[in-house]
C-alpha positions in Angstrom: 17.2 98.0 82.5 15.2 100.7 84.3 13.6 97.9 86.4 17.1 96.7 87.5 18.1 100.1 88.8 14.8 100.5 90.6 15.5 97.2 92.4 19.1 98.4 93.3 17.7 101.7 94.6 15.1 99.8 96.6 17.8 97.7 98.3 20.0 100.7 98.9 17.2 102.7 100.6 16.0 99.6 102.5 19.5 99.1 103.8 19.9 102.8 104.7 16.5 102.8 106.6 17.4 99.6 108.6 20.8 101.1 109.4 19.2 104.3 110.6 16.7 102.3 112.8 19.6 100.5 114.4 21.4 103.8 115.1 18.2 105.4 116.4 17.5 102.6 118.9 21.2 102.6 119.9 21.0 106.3 120.7 17.7 106.0 122.5 19.0 103.2 124.7 22.2 105.1 125.4 20.3 108.2 126.4 18.4 106.2 129.1 21.6 104.3 130.1 23.7 107.4 130.7 23.7 108.3 134.3 25.5 111.6 133.7 22.6 113.1 131.8 19.9 114.6 134.0 16.2 114.1 133.2 15.9 117.5 131.4 18.7 116.8 129.0 17.3 113.3 128.3 14.0 114.9 127.6 15.6 117.5 125.2 17.5 114.7 123.3 14.2 112.7 123.0 12.3 115.8 121.8 14.9 116.4 119.1 14.8 112.7 118.1 11.0 113.0 117.6 11.1 116.3 115.6 14.4 116.1 113.8 15.4 112.5 114.0 18.0 112.0 111.3 20.0 115.1 112.2 19.7 114.4 115.9 21.1 110.9 115.5 24.1 112.2 113.5 24.8 115.0 116.0 24.5 112.6 119.0 26.8 110.1 117.4 29.4 112.8 116.6 29.1 114.5 120.0 28.8 111.5 122.3 29.9 108.5 120.2 33.0 107.8 122.2 31.3 107.9 125.6 28.5 105.9 124.1 30.9 103.0 123.3 32.5 103.3 126.8 29.0 103.0 128.5 28.2 100.0 126.3 31.5 98.3 127.2 30.9 99.0 130.9 27.4 97.6 130.7 28.8 94.4 129.0 31.5 94.0 131.6 28.9 94.4 134.4 26.6 91.8 132.8 29.5 89.4 132.4 30.5 89.8 136.0 26.9 89.2 137.2 26.6 86.1 135.0 30.0 84.8 136.3 28.9 85.4 139.9 25.6 83.6 139.3 27.3 80.6 137.8 29.6 80.4 140.7 26.7 80.6 143.1 24.9 77.7 141.5 27.9 75.6 140.5 28.8 74.4 144.0 29.5 70.8 144.7 26.5 68.5 145.5 26.0 67.2 149.0 27.1 63.7 147.9 30.4 65.1 146.5 31.0 67.1 149.7 30.4 64.1 151.9 32.7 61.9 149.8 35.4 64.5 150.0 35.0 64.7 153.8 35.1 60.9 154.0 38.4 60.9 152.1 39.8 63.5 154.5 38.5 61.4 157.5 40.1 58.2 156.1 43.4 60.1 155.6 43.3 61.2 159.2 43.0 64.9 158.3 39.6 65.2 160.0 38.3 63.9 163.2 35.0 62.0 163.5 33.3 65.1 165.0 34.5 67.4 162.2 33.3 64.8 159.6 29.9 64.6 161.3 29.7 68.4 161.3 30.6 68.6 157.6 28.1 65.8 156.8 25.3 67.5 158.6 26.1 70.9 156.9 26.1 69.2 153.5 22.8 67.4 154.2 21.1 70.6 155.4 21.7 72.2 152.0 20.2 69.3 150.1 
C-alpha cells in the first residue's frame, strides 16, 4: 500500500513541477514581450526569477496576470493579421486566369483590344 501512495505522490509532484515550468516560461516570455517595462525592470524580474523562482512566479502572475493575458492576445491577433496578409499576397490569380478573365471582358465588349493587350502583357510579366 505504501508503494501505491509513493507512486501517487510522484505523479503529483511531477505534475506540479511541469506546471511550474510552464508558468515560469510564460512569465519569462512575457517579461521580454512587454514593451512597457524598461531594461532595468526586466533585469530585476529576471534576477528575482533566478534567486527566488517560485515566489517570483506567483507574485508576477498576481501582479501582472491580467496585462500578461492582454499582451498574449495582442500578439496572437498580430500574428493572425500577418498570416492573413501573407496569404492574400500569395493567393493572387495565376496569369492564365487573369488572361482568361480579360478575354471574357474583351469578348463581352467591356475592354478594347488595347486594354486587353495591356492586361495580358501585365499578367505575363508577373509569370
